[in-house]
C-alpha positions in Angstrom: -6.9 -1.3 -8.7 -8.5 1.5 -10.7 -12.2 1.5 -11.6 -11.5 0.8 -15.3 -9.5 -2.4 -14.4 -12.2 -3.5 -12.0 -15.0 -2.8 -14.5 -13.3 -4.8 -17.2 -12.8 -7.8 -14.8 -16.4 -7.6 -13.5 -17.9 -7.5 -17.0 -15.7 -10.3 -18.3 -16.8 -12.4 -15.4 -20.5 -11.8 -16.4 -19.7 -12.9 -20.0 -17.8 -15.9 -18.6 -20.8 -17.0 -16.6 -23.3 -16.5 -19.4 -21.2 -18.4 -22.0 -20.0 -21.2 -19.7 -16.4 -20.3 -20.6 -15.1 -22.0 -17.4 -13.2 -18.9 -16.2 -11.2 -18.4 -19.4 -12.6 -15.0 -20.2 -12.1 -13.8 -16.7 -8.5 -15.1 -16.8 -7.8 -13.2 -20.0 -9.2 -10.0 -18.4 -6.9 -10.4 -15.3 -3.8 -11.0 -17.5 -4.7 -7.8 -19.5 -5.0 -5.8 -16.3 -1.9 -7.2 -14.7 0.4 -7.3 -17.8 -1.3 -5.4 -20.6 -0.6 -8.5 -22.7 -1.1 -8.1 -26.5 -1.8 -11.9 -26.8 -4.4 -11.9 -24.1 -6.0 -8.8 -25.6 -6.4 -10.4 -29.0 -7.7 -13.6 -27.4 -10.3 -11.6 -25.5 -11.4 -9.7 -28.6 -11.9 -13.0 -30.4 -14.1 -14.2 -27.6 -16.1 -11.0 -27.7 -16.5 -11.3 -31.5 -17.6 -15.0 -31.2 -20.2 -14.1 -28.6 -21.6 -11.2 -30.7 -21.6 -13.0 -34.1 -22.8 -16.4 -32.9 -26.5 -16.5 -34.0 -27.3 -19.1 -31.4 -26.4 -16.7 -28.5 -29.2 -14.9 -26.7 -29.4 -11.1 -26.9 -28.3 -10.8 -23.3 -25.0 -12.5 -24.1 -24.4 -10.3 -27.1 -25.2 -7.2 -25.0 -22.7 -8.2 -22.3 -20.1 -9.0 -24.9 -20.5 -5.5 -26.3 -20.2 -4.0 -22.8 -16.9 -6.0 -22.3 -15.6 -4.5 -25.6 -16.4 -1.0 -24.3 -14.7 -1.8 -21.0 -11.6 -3.0 -22.7 -11.4 0.2 -24.8 -11.9 2.3 -21.7 -9.2 0.4 -19.8 -6.6 0.9 -22.5 -7.5 4.5 -22.9 -7.0 5.1 -19.2 -3.8 3.1 -19.2 -2.4 5.0 -22.1 -3.1 8.4 -20.5 -1.5 7.2 -17.3 1.6 6.1 -19.1 1.8 9.5 -20.9 1.5 11.3 -17.6 4.2 9.2 -16.0 6.6 9.8 -18.9 6.0 13.6 -18.6 6.6 13.5 -14.9 9.8 11.4 -15.1 11.2 13.5 -17.9 11.0 16.7 -15.8 14.3 16.1 -14.0 14.8 17.9 -10.7 17.4 20.6 -11.2 17.7 21.7 -7.6 21.1 21.6 -5.9 22.1 19.4 -3.0 21.9 22.3 -0.7 18.4 23.3 -1.9 17.2 19.7 -1.3 18.7 19.6 2.1 17.1 22.9 2.9 13.7 21.4 1.8 14.3 18.5 4.1 15.4 20.6 7.1 12.6 23.1 6.8 9.9 20.4 7.1 7.7 21.1 10.2 8.6 18.8 13.2 10.2 15.5 12.4 13.4 16.5 14.3 14.5 12.9 15.0 13.7 11.9 11.4 15.6 14.8 9.9 18.6 14.2 12.1 18.7 10.5 11.1 18.3 11.3 7.4 21.1 13.9 7.5 23.4 11.4 9.3 22.5 8.8 6.7 23.3 11.2 3.8 26.6 12.3 5.4 27.6 8.7 5.8 26.7 7.6 2.3 28.4 10.7 0.8 31.7 10.0 2.7 31.6 6.2 1.8 31.3 7.2 -1.9 34.3 9.5 -1.5 36.3 6.8 0.2 35.6 4.4 -2.6 36.7 7.0 -5.1 40.0 7.3 -3.2 40.6 3.5 -3.1 39.8 3.4 0.7 37.8 0.6 2.3 34.1 1.4 2.4 31.1 -0.4 3.8 28.8 -2.1 1.4 25.6 -1.3 3.3 22.4 -1.2 1.3 20.6 2.0 0.7 17.2 0.5 1.4 15.1 2.1 4.2 12.1 1.2 6.4 9.8 4.1 7.5 7.4 3.4 10.3 4.7 5.5 11.9 1.1 6.7 11.5 -0.5 8.1 8.3 0.2 11.7 7.4 3.5 12.0 9.2 5.6 12.9 6.1 6.9 9.4 5.1 6.2 9.9 1.4 7.5 13.5 1.4 10.8 12.4 3.0 11.1 9.4 0.7 10.9 11.7 -2.4 13.5 14.1 -1.0 15.9 11.2 -0.2 15.7 9.9 -3.7 16.6 13.3 -5.2 19.4 13.8 -2.7 20.9 10.4 -3.5 20.8 11.3 -7.2 22.7 14.6 -6.4 25.4 12.8 -4.5 25.8 10.2 -7.2 24.3 7.2 -5.5 21.4 6.9 -7.9 21.5 7.3 -11.7 18.0 8.9 -12.0 16.5 9.7 -8.6 12.9 9.3 -9.8 10.2 8.2 -7.5 7.7 5.3 -8.0 5.0 4.6 -5.4 3.3 1.2 -5.4 0.8 -0.8 -3.3 -0.2 -4.4 -3.1 -2.3 -4.2 -6.3 0.7 -3.0 -8.3 2.8 -6.0 -7.2 0.5 -9.0 -6.9 -1.3 -10.6 -9.8 -4.5 -12.6 -9.9 -2.9 -15.9 -10.9 -0.1 -18.1 -9.6 3.2 -17.5 -11.4 2.2 -14.0 -12.7 3.2 -12.1 -9.6 7.0 -12.6 -10.1 6.6 -11.1 -13.6 4.7 -8.2 -12.2 7.3 -7.4 -9.5 10.1 -7.6 -12.1 8.3 -5.0 -14.3 7.9 -2.7 -11.3 11.6 -3.1 -10.3 12.7 -2.4 -13.9 10.8 0.9 -13.9 12.2 1.8 -10.5 15.9 1.1 -11.3 18.0 4.2 -10.9 15.5 5.7 -8.4 13.3 5.1 -5.4 10.6 2.4 -5.2 8.2 3.4 -2.3 6.0 0.6 -1.0 3.3 2.0 1.3 1.6 -0.3 3.7 4.1 -3.0 2.7 2.6 -5.5 5.1 -0.5 -5.7 2.9 1.6 -7.9 0.7 1.4 -10.7 3.2 -1.5 -10.0 5.5 -4.2 -11.6 3.3 -4.5 -15.3 4.4 -6.4 -16.2 1.2 -3.5 -15.1 -1.0 -0.6 -16.0 1.1 1.1 -17.9 -1.7 0.9 -14.8 -3.9 2.4 -12.7 -1.1 5.3 -15.2 -0.6 5.9 -15.1 -4.4 6.0 -11.3 -4.3 8.4 -11.2 -1.3 10.8 -13.8 -2.8 11.1 -11.7 -6.0 11.4 -8.4 -4.1 14.0 -9.8 -1.7 16.1 -10.9 -4.6 15.8 -7.5 -6.3 16.9 -5.8 -3.1 20.2 -7.6 -3.4 20.7 -7.7 -7.1 20.1 -4.0 -7.7 21.4 -2.6 -4.5 23.9 -0.3 -6.3 21.3 1.7 -8.3 17.9 1.2 -6.5 16.5 2.3 -3.2 13.5 0.5 -1.9 11.6 2.2 0.9 9.0 0.2 2.7 6.5 2.1 5.0 3.5 1.6 7.2 2.2 1.4 10.8 4.9 0.4 13.3 3.5 -2.9 14.6 2.3 -4.4 11.3 5.7 -3.5 9.8 7.4 -5.7 12.5 5.2 -8.6 11.4 6.1 -7.9 7.7 9.8 -8.3 8.4 9.2 -11.5 10.2 7.3 -13.0 7.2 10.5 -13.5 5.2 13.8 -14.5 7.0 16.0 -12.7 4.5 14.0 -9.5 4.2 15.1 -7.6 7.3 18.8 -8.1 6.6 18.3 -6.2 3.4 17.4 -3.0 5.3 20.1 -1.2 7.2 18.1 1.9 8.3 14.8 2.0 10.2 13.3 5.4 10.9 10.3 6.0 13.1 8.1 9.0 12.2 6.4 10.4 15.3 2.9 12.0 15.3 2.7 15.8 15.1 1.9 17.9 18.1 -0.9 20.4 18.1 1.6 23.2 17.7 3.2 21.5 14.7 -0.2 21.0 13.1 -0.9 24.7 13.5 2.4 25.6 12.0 1.7 23.4 8.9 -1.6 25.1 8.4 -0.1 28.6 8.7 2.6 27.6 6.2 -0.1 26.4 3.7 -2.0 29.6 4.1 1.1 31.8 3.8 2.3 29.9 0.7 -1.1 30.5 -1.0 -1.7 34.1 0.1 -4.3 33.4 2.8 -4.4 35.0 6.3 -6.1 33.5 9.3 -8.0 36.0 11.4 -7.0 35.9 15.1 -10.5 34.6 16.1 -10.4 31.7 13.8 -6.8 30.8 14.7 -7.7 30.5 18.4 -10.6 28.1 17.5 -8.5 26.0 15.2 -5.7 25.9 17.8 -8.2 24.4 20.3 -9.5 22.0 17.7 -5.9 20.7 17.0 -5.3 20.3 20.8 -8.5 18.3 21.2 -7.7 16.1 18.1 -4.2 15.4 19.4 -5.5 14.6 22.9 -8.2 12.2 21.6 -6.1 10.6 18.7 -9.0 8.4 17.6 -8.7 6.1 14.6 -9.6 8.9 12.2 -6.6 11.1 13.4 -4.4 11.5 10.3 -1.7 14.1 11.3 -0.7 16.2 8.3 -3.7 14.9 6.2 -6.0 16.4 8.8 -4.4 19.8 8.2 -4.7 19.5 4.5 -8.4 18.6 4.8 -9.0 21.5 7.1 -7.1 23.9 4.8 -9.1 22.7 1.7 -12.4 23.1 3.6 -11.4 26.6 4.8 -10.5 27.8 1.3 -13.8 26.4 -0.1 -15.9 28.0 2.6 -14.1 31.3 2.2 -14.8 31.2 -1.5 -18.5 30.5 -0.9 -18.7 33.5 1.4 -16.6 35.9 -0.6 -18.3 35.2 -3.9 -21.5 37.0 -2.7 -19.6 40.1 -1.7 -19.9 42.9 -4.2 -16.5 44.3 -5.2 -14.5 42.4 -2.5 -11.3 44.0 -1.2 -7.9 42.4 -1.2 -8.4 41.8 2.5 -11.7 40.0 1.8 -10.1 37.8 -0.8 -7.3 36.7 1.5 -8.7 36.7 5.1 -10.2 33.5 6.5 -12.6 34.2 9.4 -14.2 32.1 12.2 -17.4 31.4 10.2 -15.3 29.7 7.5 -14.2 27.2 10.2 -17.7 26.9 11.8 -19.0 25.7 8.4 -16.5 22.9 8.4 -17.8 21.7 11.8 -21.4 21.9 10.5 -20.4 19.8 7.4 -18.5 17.3 9.5 
């Protein structure tokens, strides 16, 4: 839930309490956040107007009512901008060829077993489609996938590529990518979740619906009924739209096993399960070098040796903060920032100054962390 949604609900709850509205104002705010309902919005505006214009109300009630009004405007402003951005993103159709997309997949660092399985899957689906076109028997296996593994192992990246490849070989009509989490699927009131899931499915049809940390749908004991409602609707959609929708669920390995046990019909809707292994120290180094090369930075030999040792220690310890590729991205961002802080004070920096990252740039990261 974004901060504008949360602020609207929080302020509506305050007004609710001050006016003894018995939860009605809070309920309207939740419906607005979940469904962007015109009816609920008009009803809330009436409540705000009544609170402000009622001469019997105290100044505190009127003040909070005005704050709710501002929160409502900010929420819809944020929502409108988000929708504009989504439309712009979705309208920019990927024009790359199938071979270019396969090259992108196959040049990803590491993930050898993942790439092999995805390539086999693509070959299988491509041949099944050709068999259908030639009136030969073909399997009706679903396209839905389950990705398991730790954070930062490339699950989202691979999911995006798979969607675009499926579009290129004619399995999906659009190939667009929509990523959602628990808050995008589960509503605040009983009966609303199914509607929310249907809206998400409608947007995703023709492309890929990626549900990260899918087990969060069912792991909250206090909202188990909402989770069941969500899974019932989702399981139905997996079957109803199997010809033009790919649902990819992802998350840690063990919780994902529990997730599939939570609904008897869920696991049968997924034919392919792919485990994403952690990166090795060498692979983390290769990812960092690739980022630097892509952005015209060069790592000095001294700093490279120190970073290599840091990656080896990180992989060896693998504590709860270890985040695979995200660790590399954070290191890269910090290196670039520290390089900028250092170089900006150099008078007339050379091209080498502007591109070379040295040991002190990494030492600063360690001081910060």
